[in-house]
C-alpha positions in Angstrom: -3.2 0.2 0.1 -0.6 2.8 0.8 -0.1 3.1 -3.0 -3.4 5.0 -3.3 -1.9 7.9 -1.3 0.4 8.5 -4.3 -2.5 8.9 -6.8 -3.4 12.3 -8.1 -7.0 12.1 -6.8 -5.9 11.4 -3.2 -3.1 14.0 -3.4 -5.8 16.6 -3.9 -4.9 17.2 -7.6 -7.5 18.2 -10.1 -8.1 16.3 -13.4 -7.5 19.6 -15.2 -3.9 19.7 -13.9 -3.4 16.6 -16.1 -5.1 18.0 -19.2 -8.4 16.2 -18.7 -11.5 18.2 -19.7 -13.3 16.9 -16.6 -13.8 18.6 -13.2 -14.1 15.3 -11.2 -12.0 12.2 -11.1 -15.1 10.0 -11.2 -15.6 11.3 -14.8 -12.1 10.4 -15.9 -11.1 7.0 -17.3 -7.5 6.4 -16.3 -5.4 3.7 -17.9 -4.0 1.6 -15.1 -0.5 1.7 -16.7 -0.5 5.5 -16.6 -1.8 5.5 -13.0 0.8 3.0 -11.9 3.6 5.0 -13.6 2.4 8.2 -11.8 2.4 6.4 -8.4 5.9 5.0 -9.0 7.2 8.4 -9.9 5.6 9.9 -6.8 7.1 7.2 -4.6 10.5 7.6 -6.3 10.4 11.4 -5.7 9.6 10.8 -2.0 12.3 8.2 -1.5 14.9 10.3 -3.2 14.4 13.1 -0.7 15.3 10.7 2.2 18.5 8.9 3.1 17.6 5.3 2.6 20.2 2.7 3.8 18.0 -0.3 4.4 14.8 -1.9 3.0 12.8 -1.3 6.1 13.4 2.5 5.7 11.6 2.4 2.4 8.6 0.8 4.1 8.7 3.3 7.0 9.0 6.2 4.6 5.9 5.1 2.7 3.9 4.6 5.9 5.0 8.0 7.2 3.9 9.6 4.0 0.4 8.1 4.4 0.3 9.2 8.1 1.3 12.7 7.2 -1.0 13.0 4.2 -4.1 11.8 6.1 -3.4 13.9 9.2 -6.1 16.6 8.4 -8.8 14.1 7.6 -8.0 12.1 10.8 -8.2 15.3 12.9 -11.5 16.2 11.2 -13.0 12.8 12.0 -11.7 12.9 15.6 -13.1 16.3 16.2 -16.4 15.6 14.5 -17.2 12.0 15.4 -20.8 12.2 14.0 -19.7 13.5 10.6 -18.8 11.2 7.7 -15.6 10.9 5.8 -15.0 14.1 3.8 -14.7 13.5 0.1 -13.0 16.8 -0.7 -9.4 15.5 -1.3 -8.1 19.0 -1.9 -9.0 20.1 1.6 -8.6 16.6 3.1 -6.0 14.7 1.1 -5.2 11.0 1.4 -7.2 7.8 1.6 -7.6 6.2 5.0 -8.0 2.5 5.6 -5.4 -0.1 6.2 -1.9 0.9 5.2 -0.2 -2.2 3.8 3.4 -2.0 2.6 5.5 -5.1 1.8 9.0 -5.2 0.6 11.0 -8.0 -0.9 14.7 -8.4 -1.2 15.5 -9.6 -4.7 18.5 -11.8 -5.4 19.9 -15.1 -4.4 19.6 -16.0 -0.7 22.2 -18.3 0.6 21.2 -20.0 3.8 21.9 -23.3 5.5 18.5 -24.9 6.0 19.9 -28.2 7.3 19.0 -27.5 11.0 15.4 -26.8 9.9 15.3 -29.8 7.6 16.8 -32.1 10.3 14.2 -31.0 12.8 11.3 -32.0 10.6 10.0 -35.5 11.0 8.5 -37.4 8.1 4.8 -37.7 8.0 3.5 -41.2 8.7 0.1 -42.7 8.9 -0.8 -45.9 10.6 -3.9 -46.1 8.5 -5.2 -44.0 5.6 -8.9 -43.1 5.8 -10.9 -45.0 3.3 -13.8 -42.4 3.3 -12.7 -39.1 1.7 -15.3 -37.3 3.8 -13.5 -38.2 7.0 -10.4 -36.0 6.3 
């Protein structure tokens, strides 16, 4: 969920900065398309600041962004183990949890799969089960 660390709420932004007449993000109804567009623009801004030469660098840059953004809240929780997760995203920006980032290379992949295909043996059964519950 690394994408959440590109959302205005988790970046410590106020709804009033986006012309909402609300003081809290819980009171704001955000259209998912608008939110997605904002996240994409934030990611693009981050990636344009870096020299990216390979897909894995995109992944690492996004992960590093999450690590840097959540540094203050992680330190707070490490130094105060009996306290709960602070919900003040202005003072403690970022969302913690798992940081999942996946990239795909788009395009035609040309590969010789014959060694893999040749290593597979066909499935054979001496006798098929007659009772479907015995699978």
